[in-house]
N, C-alpha and C positions, 0 to 999 in steps of 0.2 A: 426308543422312539425318536430321539434326536438324530441318531444314526440313520434311521429310515428316511426322515425328511431331508437330511443333508444329501443322501444318495439320490433322492428324487430331484432335488434342486440341481445337483451336479448333472444328472441325465438331461434335464430340461435345458440347462445352460449349454451343454455340449451339443445337443441336437439343434438348438437355435443357432449357435455359432457355425455349425457345419452347414445348416440350411442357407445362411447368408453367404457363405463362401461358395457353396456348390448349388446355388439357387436354380441353375438350369437343369440339374439332374435330381435334386432333392424335392420330394413331394410332401404334401401335408399328411398323406397316408403314412409315410415313414416316421414323421414326428409323432403321430398318434401311436404307432406301434412301439416306439421307444418308451413312451410313457406307460402304455398298458402292459407291455411284456415284463417290465421290472416287477410289478406287483404279482403278475402271473407266475414269474419265476420264484418269487419269495413264497407265494402261497403253495404252489405245487411242490416246490423243493422241500418244504417243511411237512407236507402231508404224511410221508412215511413215518416221521417221528411222532406226529400227532396221532396217527393210527395206533402206533405202539403204545403211546401214552393212554389212549382210550381203552385199549385192551387191558393194560396193566391196572388201570383205574377200576375197571369193571371187576377184574379178578380180586383186587384188594378189597373192594366193597363187599363182595360175597364173603370173603374171609372175615372182614370187619363185622358184618351182621352175625355171622356164626359165633364170633368171639364175644361181642359186646351186646348182642341182641338187636332187634329191629327198631329203628327210630327213623323218622323222616330224614334227619341230618346224615344218618349213616348210609342212606341210599342216594345221596347227592351225586356220587360218582357214576352210578348206573344211569340215572336220569340224564346227566350231562353227557355221558358217553353216547347214549341213543341220539340226543340232540346234535352232538358233534358229527356222528356218522351221517345224519340227515344233511347237516350243513356241508360236509365234505362232498356228499353226492350232488348237492345243488351247485357247488362251485365247479365241479367237474362237468356237470351238464351244461352250465352256462358257458364255460370255456369252450366246450364242443360246439355249442350253438353259435357262438361268436365266430369261431375259426373254420367250422365246416359248413354251416348252413348259409352264413352271410358273407364270408370272406371272398367268395367267388363273385359276389355281386356288389362289392363295396361302392362302386360308382353307378349302380343302378338306382335311380332316384326313387323308384317304387319300394326299394328295400332299405333305403337309408334310415328312415324313421324307425323301422324295427331294429335295425342294427344299433342305433343310438340308444333305444329303450333298453335293449338287452345289455348293452355296455354300461349304462347307468346302474341298472340292477346289480350287475356283476361288481361294479365299483363299490356299492354299498355293502354287499355281502362280504367281499374280500376285505373291506375296511373293518368290519366287525371281527373277521377272522384275524387280521393283523393285530388289532387291539388286544384280542384275547391272548395271542401268542406273546405280545409284548408284556402284558400284565403277568402272565403265567411265568415267563422266563425271569422277569424282574423279581417276582415273589420267591421263586426258588433260589436265585442268587443271593438276594438280600436276606431271605429267611435263614439260609445256611450260615451266612456270614454273622448275622446277629445272634444266632443260637450258640455260636462258638465263642462269643465274647465273654471274658471274665472280668467283672468289675473289681474295684479296689475293696479290700476287706476293712471298710470303715463305716459300715451302715448302722443307722439307728433303728431302722424299721425294714421289715421284709413283707411286702404285700403279696398275698397268694391269690391269683385270679381263679374264681370258681367256674365250675361247669356242672353238668347234671350228675346227681348222686343216685344210688340204688334205692329201691323201694323201702328197704329196711334202715335207711339213713347212713349206711356205710358207703365207702368211696369206690367208684369204678377205677380201674387201672390208670386211666388217663388223668383224672384229678389227683389220684394218689401219687402219681409221678411228680406232679407239680409240688405237692407238699413235701415229698421226700427230697426233692431238689432244694427246696427252701431250708429243710433241716440240715442237709449237707453243707450248704453255704454258711448257715448259722454255726455249725460245729467247727468248720474250718476257720472261720473268723475268730471264734472263741479261743481256739487253739493257737492261732497266729498272733492275735493282739490282746486277748483277754477281754474283748468287748462283746457283751451279750446283746444281740438285737432283739427287738420286740416283733412278734409275728402279728400280721393283720390279715387273717383269712377273710376273703371278701366274696360275698355272694348271697343273694336273697333266696326266698322260697318260691319255686315254681308251682304252677297249679297242680302238677302231678308229683310233687315232692313232699315228703313227710316232715321236713324241717328245712330251715335255711341252709344253703351250702356252706356259708361261713361257720355256722354252728357245727355242721358235720365235720368240717376240717379241723375245728377246734378240738372236738372229741378225739380225732385221730392224733393230733399233736400231743394231747394229754396222755394218750396211750403210749406214745413214744418217749415219755419222760420229760417233756417240755414243761417248765414251771408255769402254773396258771397266771402268775403276775407278768409273764412274758408273752401273753396272748391277749389280743384286743380284737374281737371278731366284729366284722362289718356285715350286717344281715339284711340290708335293704336293696342292694343294687340288682339290676336285671340285665345289664349290658357291660361290656368291657369299659366303655366310657364312664358309666356310673361306678364300676369297680374302682377306677382311678380317682374319680372326683370325691366319692363318699369316703373312701379310705384316707385320702389326703385331708379331708375335713377333720376326721378323727385324730389324725396325726398332728395337724396344726393346733388342735385344741390342747395337746399335750406339750408339743415342742415346735417352735418356729425354726424354719431353715434346717429341718432335719435331713440327714442323708438317707436316701431311700433306694431300695432295689425291689423289683417285682419278680415273681416266679410264675412261669406259665409253661405250656408245652413248647418245645423248641421251635416248631413252625409258626407259633403265634407271637414270638418275641418281637419281631420287626413291626407288625401292625399295631401291637399293643403299645410299643414305645412311641410310634407315630401318633396314636390317639392321645397318649399322655402329653406329648410335646404340643399337639394342637390345642390342648387345654391349659397350657402354660405350666405343666408339671415337669420339673427337672428330675429325672429318674433313670436308673440303669435297669437292665433286664437280664435275667438268666433263664435258660431253657432246660426242661427235663428231657430225657431220652424218650424217643417215640418208637413204638413198634412199626415195622415196615409197612403193615397194611393200613396205617393211619395216613401216611404221607400223601398219596395221590389225592385222596378225599380232602385232606387238610389244605393242600395248596389251592384246590378249587374254592374252598370256603374263604381262603385269604383273598383270592381274586374277586369273589363276590363281595367280600367285605370292603375291599378297596373301591369297587364300583359303587356300592351303596353309600359309602362315606362321601364320595364326591361325584354324584350322578351328573351334574351339569358339566363338570370338567370332562368326564369321560365321553359324554354325548358330543361335546364340542370337538374332542379329539377324533371321534368317529366321523364327524362331519368334515373335518379338515382332511383326513385321509381319503374319504370318499371324493371330496372335491379335487384333491391333488391327482387322484387316479382318473376321475371322471372328466376332468378339464379337457383332456385330449379328445374325448368323445364330443364334447360341446364344440370345441374349436373345429374339429373335423366336420361337424354338421353344418357349420357356417360356410365352409369352403367347398 
């Protein structure tokens, strides 16, 4: 995002400097195009990649539903894919409208107001698109980086973040992977240092679940030979934020300034760590391996999670991008 705004500033500065130097040949229309075409280039240049992403996301969602069953969260990719195709079509249409219908009559006063209106709408739509690309790209980069991080083997507690369980109280592959990754860390630490960490499986009971997720994970840990005294289930939380907060309260009641690591799915490590940090919890994270068909849907959920966690900030960013792009339209309308 910083790179985007720096490039926008550079283009504006360059256009302004050139216009002062070549004021007798440089028109306001050219300044406008310098500003507008940068975002157009960025938007249209990334469209092929986004189309590929939408197709792969839709295919992965179909496989995900077949493998894991239908749930609203498992259809997020398909819904977003349809919305993105509509958005892409709108961007292309507005681009055509600006450059084909109105470009020939830019200095026709009867057409100027329509041109400015279309340009402002185009600015807002492309701002939303640019923000989505920024958040998606950042989520992928930081998600992969965070998931490959290996903390020090000196932990007192291992928090396991919960998610939906089966109707019979057993674990879906996704949540089972989180528990298996925690067990792997536990056994490696025990082998390397002789220190046995305490598991804190964290998750409450949803309206459609037969037991709390924390309890279901505890049963799985026991079936894997983990001693009961090394398990302290947290069974009240309903969100990642509550997972962290309620688990930390249980841990603090036993030991202050404990060294903690949390286990979740690899794509979820970055946002979970950010949530913990925002709540003043000093913690490391580890990620379990994820089936390929989870990734596109998962990154969309991370983008949605980031937006929902900071809605005012994201809306402000959309406004800033729209203003930076639409400013050219406004200035052009004045002259």
